[in-house]
C-alpha positions in Angstrom: -4.9 -1.5 16.0 -2.5 1.3 17.3 0.5 -1.2 18.0 0.5 -3.0 14.6 3.3 -2.7 12.0 3.4 -1.7 8.8 5.7 -2.5 5.9 6.9 -0.2 3.0 9.4 -0.5 0.1 10.3 3.0 -1.5 13.3 5.0 -3.2 12.1 8.1 -2.3 13.3 11.3 -0.6 14.3 10.7 2.6 12.6 13.6 4.3 9.3 11.6 5.2 11.4 8.9 6.6 13.3 11.6 8.7 10.1 12.7 10.2 9.1 8.9 11.4 12.7 7.8 12.3 13.3 10.8 14.8 9.4 11.3 15.5 9.7 14.8 14.7 6.2 15.2 15.4 6.4 13.4 19.1 3.3 14.3 20.8 5.2 14.0 24.5 8.0 16.5 25.7 10.4 15.4 23.6 13.2 17.8 25.8 12.8 14.9 28.1 12.8 11.4 25.8 16.2 10.8 23.3 15.0 10.0 20.2 16.0 6.3 20.2 13.2 5.9 22.9 10.2 6.9 21.0 9.4 3.8 19.2 8.5 0.7 20.1 9.6 -1.0 17.2 11.2 0.8 14.0 13.2 -0.9 11.1 14.8 1.2 8.3 17.2 -0.5 5.8 19.0 0.4 2.9 19.9 -2.5 0.8 21.4 -3.0 -2.6 17.2 -4.0 -3.3 16.0 -0.5 -1.9 15.0 1.2 1.2 12.9 -0.5 3.5 10.7 1.0 6.6 8.9 -1.3 9.2 7.2 1.0 11.9 4.0 1.5 13.5 0.7 2.2 11.1 -0.4 5.3 12.4 3.0 6.9 11.5 2.7 5.2 8.5 -0.5 6.9 7.8 0.6 10.5 9.3 3.9 10.8 7.1 3.9 8.4 3.9 0.0 7.4 3.1 -1.0 10.6 1.9 2.1 11.4 -0.3 2.3 8.1 -2.4 0.6 9.1 -5.4 2.7 12.2 -5.5 5.8 9.9 -4.7 4.7 7.5 -7.3 3.7 10.2 -10.1 7.0 11.2 -9.6 8.7 7.9 -10.3 6.9 6.8 -13.4 9.2 8.9 -15.9 12.1 7.1 -14.4 14.3 3.9 -14.7 13.1 3.3 -11.0 9.4 2.9 -12.0 9.3 -0.5 -10.8 10.7 0.2 -7.4 7.9 2.7 -6.6 6.5 3.5 -2.8 4.4 0.2 -1.7 2.4 -0.2 1.6 1.9 -3.7 2.7 -2.0 -4.1 3.0 -0.8 -7.1 5.8 -0.5 -5.7 9.5 2.5 -7.0 11.8 3.1 -7.7 15.1 6.7 -8.1 16.5 7.7 -10.8 18.4 11.0 -10.1 20.8 13.1 -13.8 21.0 16.1 -13.7 23.3 19.0 -16.2 21.6 20.8 -16.8 24.9 20.9 -21.0 25.4 20.5 -21.3 21.5 23.9 -22.2 19.4 25.0 -19.3 17.2 25.0 -21.1 14.4 21.4 -22.5 14.7 19.5 -19.7 16.0 17.8 -18.4 13.2 17.0 -22.0 12.2 15.4 -22.5 15.6 13.1 -19.8 15.3 12.1 -19.7 11.5 12.3 -23.2 10.5 9.0 -24.1 12.8 7.0 -20.8 11.7 7.6 -21.8 8.0 6.3 -25.5 8.4 3.9 -23.7 10.4 3.0 -22.2 7.1 3.4 -18.6 8.5 5.3 -15.5 6.1 7.1 -13.7 8.4 9.9 -10.8 8.5 13.3 -11.6 10.6 16.1 -9.3 12.1 18.9 -10.1 14.0 20.4 -7.0 16.3 22.7 -6.2 18.4 20.8 -7.2 21.4 17.7 -9.7 20.2 16.0 -11.4 17.3 13.1 -9.8 16.3 10.0 -11.9 13.9 7.6 -9.8 12.6 4.3 -11.7 12.0 0.7 -11.1 10.6 -1.6 -9.9 13.2 -4.3 -13.0 12.4 -0.9 -15.7 12.7 0.4 -14.1 16.1 -1.6 -17.2 18.2 -0.3 -19.6 16.2 3.5 -18.2 16.3 3.2 -18.2 20.2 2.1 -21.7 20.2 4.9 -22.9 18.0 7.1 -20.9 20.0 6.1 -22.8 23.5 6.0 -25.9 21.6 9.5 -25.7 21.0 10.5 -24.3 24.7 10.7 -20.6 24.7 8.7 -19.2 27.1 8.1 -15.6 27.9 10.2 -13.6 30.3 8.3 -10.1 31.9 11.8 -9.6 33.2 13.6 -9.5 29.7 10.4 -8.9 28.0 11.1 -11.0 25.5 10.2 -15.1 24.7 13.3 -16.8 25.8 14.8 -20.3 25.5 14.2 -22.7 28.6 17.8 -22.9 28.7 18.6 -19.8 28.9 19.9 -18.0 32.2 18.0 -15.3 31.8 14.8 -16.8 33.2 17.2 -17.9 36.4 19.4 -14.7 36.7 18.3 -11.0 36.4 19.2 -7.9 37.4 16.6 -5.9 39.1 16.1 -3.0 36.3 15.3 -5.6 33.8 17.8 -6.6 31.1 17.5 -3.2 29.1 18.1 -1.3 32.3 16.4 1.7 31.2 12.2 2.5 31.6 9.7 1.4 28.8 6.4 1.8 27.7 4.3 -1.0 26.3 5.1 -2.2 23.1 3.6 -4.5 20.4 6.4 -7.3 21.2 4.9 -8.2 24.3 1.9 -6.8 24.7 0.3 -7.8 21.6 1.2 -11.4 20.9 0.8 -12.8 25.0 -2.5 -12.5 25.2 -4.7 -14.7 23.0 -6.2 -13.5 19.9 -10.4 -13.6 18.8 -9.7 -16.1 16.5 -7.1 -17.8 15.2 -4.6 -18.1 11.6 -6.7 -19.5 8.7 -5.0 -22.5 7.5 -2.6 -22.0 4.1 -4.1 -22.4 0.9 -0.5 -24.7 0.2 0.2 -27.2 3.0 3.4 -26.5 4.6 6.9 -28.3 4.6 6.7 -31.5 6.6 10.6 -31.2 7.8 13.3 -28.9 7.1 14.6 -30.9 4.2 11.3 -30.0 2.3 11.8 -27.1 3.3 15.3 -26.6 1.6 13.6 -28.2 -1.5 10.7 -25.3 -1.5 12.7 -22.6 -0.6 15.6 -23.2 -3.5 12.8 -24.3 -6.1 11.1 -20.9 -5.4 14.1 -19.0 -5.8 15.1 -21.1 -8.8 11.9 -20.8 -10.7 11.5 -16.6 -9.9 15.3 -16.6 -11.3 16.8 -15.1 -7.8 20.4 -15.7 -7.5 22.1 -14.5 -4.2 24.1 -11.1 -4.7 27.0 -9.9 -3.1 28.9 -7.0 -2.8 32.9 -8.4 -2.1 33.7 -4.8 -1.1 31.2 -4.4 1.3 32.0 -4.9 4.6 29.6 -4.4 7.6 29.8 -4.4 11.6 27.1 -4.4 14.1 27.0 -1.5 16.3 24.6 -0.7 19.5 23.9 2.6 21.3 25.2 3.3 24.9 22.4 2.1 27.6 21.4 4.9 29.3 22.8 7.3 27.0 22.4 10.9 27.3 20.2 13.5 25.2 23.1 15.2 24.3 24.5 11.7 22.9 21.3 10.9 21.5 21.5 14.1 19.7 25.1 13.9 18.5 24.4 10.3 17.1 20.9 11.9 15.1 23.4 14.1 13.7 25.9 11.5 12.3 23.4 8.8 11.0 21.1 12.1 9.3 24.0 12.6 7.5 24.8 9.1 6.2 21.2 8.9 5.2 21.5 12.5 3.2 24.6 11.2 1.7 22.9 7.8 1.0 19.9 9.8 -0.8 22.1 11.8 -2.2 23.8 8.8 -4.1 20.7 7.0 -4.9 19.6 10.5 -6.9 23.1 10.4 -9.0 22.5 6.3 -9.9 18.8 6.9 -10.2 19.3 7.8 -13.8 21.2 4.9 -14.5 20.4 1.0 -14.9 22.0 -1.2 -12.1 24.9 -3.0 -13.9 26.1 -6.1 -12.7 28.8 -8.9 -13.6 29.0 -12.2 -13.3 31.1 -13.7 -10.7 32.6 -16.4 -12.9 34.2 -18.3 -9.9 31.1 -19.0 -8.7 28.6 -19.1 -11.7 25.2 -18.3 -11.3 26.0 -15.3 -8.4 25.8 -11.6 -8.9 28.0 -9.6 -7.8 27.0 -5.8 -7.7 29.7 -3.6 -9.7 29.9 -0.6 -7.2 32.4 2.1 -6.6 33.1 4.1 -3.8 36.8 5.1 -4.3 36.5 8.6 -2.7 37.9 7.8 1.0 35.5 11.0 2.5 32.3 9.6 0.9 29.8 8.9 3.7 27.4 7.4 2.1 25.9 4.0 3.2 25.0 1.3 0.3 24.1 -0.9 3.1 22.5 0.2 6.5 20.2 -1.3 9.0 18.7 1.0 12.0 16.9 -0.8 14.7 14.9 1.3 17.3 12.9 -0.8 20.2 12.9 -1.4 23.7 16.7 -2.0 23.4 19.7 0.5 22.6 19.6 1.5 19.3 20.9 -1.3 17.4 22.7 -0.3 13.7 24.2 -2.4 11.0 26.6 -0.7 8.9 29.4 -0.6 6.8 32.8 -0.8 9.1 34.2 2.4 7.1 31.6 4.3 8.3 32.3 4.0 12.5 34.9 6.4 13.1 31.9 8.9 11.4 30.2 8.2 14.7 33.0 8.2 17.3 31.8 7.3 20.5 28.2 7.3 20.1 28.4 3.7 19.3 29.4 0.3 20.7 31.3 -1.8 18.3 34.0 -4.6 17.6 37.1 -3.6 15.9 38.3 -7.2 15.1 38.4 -8.3 11.8 37.0 -11.3 12.7 33.9 -9.8 13.7 34.0 -8.4 9.8 30.4 -9.3 8.4 29.3 -9.5 5.0 25.7 -9.7 3.7 24.5 -11.8 0.7 21.0 -10.5 -0.5 18.2 -12.6 -2.0 16.4 -9.7 -4.3 12.8 -11.1 -3.4 10.2 -8.5 -5.4 9.0 -11.0 -8.0 7.8 -13.1 -5.0 5.3 -9.8 -3.6 5.1 -9.4 0.2 4.6 -13.1 0.8 7.9 -15.2 1.0 7.2 -17.8 3.3 10.1 -20.4 4.2 12.8 -18.3 2.6 14.4 -17.8 6.0 14.0 -21.2 7.6 14.8 -23.1 3.6 18.2 -20.8 3.7 19.7 -20.9 7.2 18.6 -24.7 6.9 21.0 -24.9 4.2 23.8 -23.0 5.6 23.5 -24.1 9.5 22.8 -28.1 8.1 25.0 -28.4 5.5 28.6 -26.8 5.0 31.1 -27.1 2.4 34.8 -27.6 3.1 37.7 -24.7 1.8 39.9 -27.4 0.9 37.9 -30.6 -1.0 34.6 -28.5 -1.9 33.0 -31.1 -0.1 29.7 -31.0 1.9 30.3 -31.8 5.6 26.9 -33.0 7.4 27.7 -31.2 10.9 31.2 -30.0 11.5 32.0 -26.3 11.0 28.6 -25.0 10.7 28.3 -21.4 9.5 27.4 -19.0 12.2 24.8 -16.9 10.8 22.1 -13.7 11.1 19.2 -12.6 9.1 17.8 -9.2 7.6 14.3 -9.3 6.5 13.6 -6.0 5.0 10.2 -5.3 2.6 11.1 -7.0 -0.9 14.8 -8.8 0.4 16.3 -10.9 2.7 19.9 -10.8 3.5 22.0 -13.5 5.5 24.6 -11.8 7.3 27.6 -13.8 7.6 31.3 -13.6 9.0 34.0 -12.3 6.1 35.7 -15.3 6.6 33.1 -17.4 6.2 31.4 -15.7 3.1 33.1 -18.5 0.6 31.6 -21.6 2.3 28.5 -19.8 2.5 28.1 -19.2 -1.4 29.0 -22.6 -2.2 26.4 -24.1 0.3 23.8 -21.9 -1.4 25.4 -22.6 -5.2 24.7 -26.4 -4.0 21.6 -26.0 -2.7 20.5 -24.5 -6.2 22.4 -27.3 -8.2 20.4 -30.3 -6.1 16.9 -28.5 -7.4 18.1 -28.4 -10.6 19.0 -32.1 -10.4 15.7 -33.1 -9.6 14.0 -31.3 -12.0 
């Protein structure tokens, strides 16, 4: 199916990724369509775990699939052998969900918890404007039914699923939420029509409630030796492109982004011959702290970057130090209160199926938080507001820098409680 999505995890040169991201083989008159408008859905993410790409299957088949053997042969004699190029055999569709009407600290759990308890493995991406859930094609009917049972309805105006409490259902501009023309997309066209058959039942009975989901999640993390990975120097900012940006503005953004990606590729090549070194943070036992050094003030390489293209303006999650490099091409808050920090989970040992990870982690952070002063668990006050970035082989919990310590303590307590049960 042409609108299906494939996932790729890779440690490779960025040349084929450039061809896909900027859609250099676009068949229509590219002089009239900005490159940011040429994808129904695409996410390119660089995390401490590696590079991940989610895009349409035809683009994967055209630019990456023919080169897989060559890339892996080049990597076979390097320390990066375990991080070769993989393409998922599963195909996915994208469900776009508007978060208005939901509490900010509960949004991720509200969307992912029911799907995890239905036994559906998903990828979840929070962007500047919307949340996107990538679900297996075979499970789309179950996902739509689950969302509807939770009070979400499809809004043709918003071109997304929205909460019945959202003002979008009652007040909407004539031009639609996006404010610009849009072609068909799997985010609504595929998932809104019933499939020919329902999703098969999961082989393992899913969790019956959120507490059980949390226990299963942290048990799985401990069993596979997965600990939260944090770079204490990494500070992120959520950015978006201008609505109705001109071709000249889109071209300027393209040049800036290409420079950042090229710098990131160069940095990756320099490090490919070295083993990744980490040290244990003794103040928070069990947490790995990435020991990366970026001392050069002119360095524009990205150690964490996520670019999402969809029916919305481009959304970029990147290090705040890179923001000046993009000039006026991106919108972003410059307030220190909005600075974000990623807590990354390396899920490579789980393969492509990591059912419940997003919902289980979100449940721990949003339902039981940790007090700064006493280190005690509180049931319902001062919940931690989170967003989430799923990549092909990693999950990154995004929290405000001011809430990082509490988030880490909450995750630590979750692991300790599971260990105490065994």
